N, C-alpha and C positions, 0 to 999 in steps of 0.2 A: 494236720498234714496239708490240707488244702491251703492254709494261710502261708505255710513255709514255701510251698510250690509257687504261689502267687508272688511272694516276696522275692524269691530267686529269679523268677521270670522277669519281674519288673526291673530288678537290679541289672540283669544281663542286658535288657533292652536299653536302659539308660547308658550303660557303659559302651554299648555298640554305637549309639547315636551321638554321644558327646563329641568325639573328634570331628565329625562332620559339621556339627553346629559351630564349634570354635573356629575351624578353618573358614567357614562361610562368614562368620562375624568379622574376622580380621580382614578378609578380602573386601567386605563392604566398607570397613573403616578406611582402608587404603584408597578405595575408589572415591569416598566422600572427601578425603583430603585433597586428592588430585583435582576434583571438580571445584573445590573451594578456591584453589590457586589458579587464577586465570593469567597465564603467561603470554606476553607479547614479545616478538622478536626485536632485538636491538643489535646494533653494530658492536662487534667485539671492542672496538676502540672507545665505545661509550661506557664500558664496564670499568669500575674502579680497579686500579692496579692490585690492590690487596686481594680482590676476588680472583683475579687471574693467577696471582702468585699462589694462593691457597689451592686452586684447582691443579696447578702444575706440581705442587708439593704432594697433594693427595694422590695424583696419578702421574708419577714421574715418567719421563720419556714420551710424553704425549703432547699434542698441540691442540689448542682450542679451535673448534670448527664452528661452533654456534653458541650464541648467548641469548637468553631470554630474561625478562624481568616481570615480576608480579609485586603487588603491594599488599602487605598484610599488617593490619593495625598501624598504618602510617609508615611502616618500614619496608624498604625495598628488599626483595628476595631475588637473587639471581640464580638461574638454572643454567649451568655451564655444561656443554657437551664437548668432550675431548675424544681424540682418536689416536691410536698408536700406529706404528709402521705397518701393522698387519690389517689396518682398517677396522680394528675392534673399537667400538664406541663405549664410553662410560659417561655417566651423568652425575653431577654434584650440585647440591643446593647450598648457597652461601648468603649471608647478610652482607651489607655494604662494607663491613670491617674485615671481611674475608673469613669470618667464623662459620663453621658448618651450621646449617639450619636444619633442624628436625621439626617437621610439622607436629603440632599437638594433636593428639587423638581425640 
């Protein structure tokens, strides 16, 4: 009887704690990726046209308001900030060819 109670109590504890641990781990992973990429501001005119076109395609009806660049394994990654007519801002990451960039975890 005592073993069953201890087993149930332990199971309930782990089930209750697991969601907090997983959320915390993913947040830490996201922070590590952002710290790994060190972006510097660049003029929008310096960004390849493929990147600008990809951002406009992903976020239609917006205009590019800011561009930044970082280097990852010798490849340039562009962070493009766009805004719509209501001043809502969105951000996209792209490589030099205009393909979406997803940081590795």
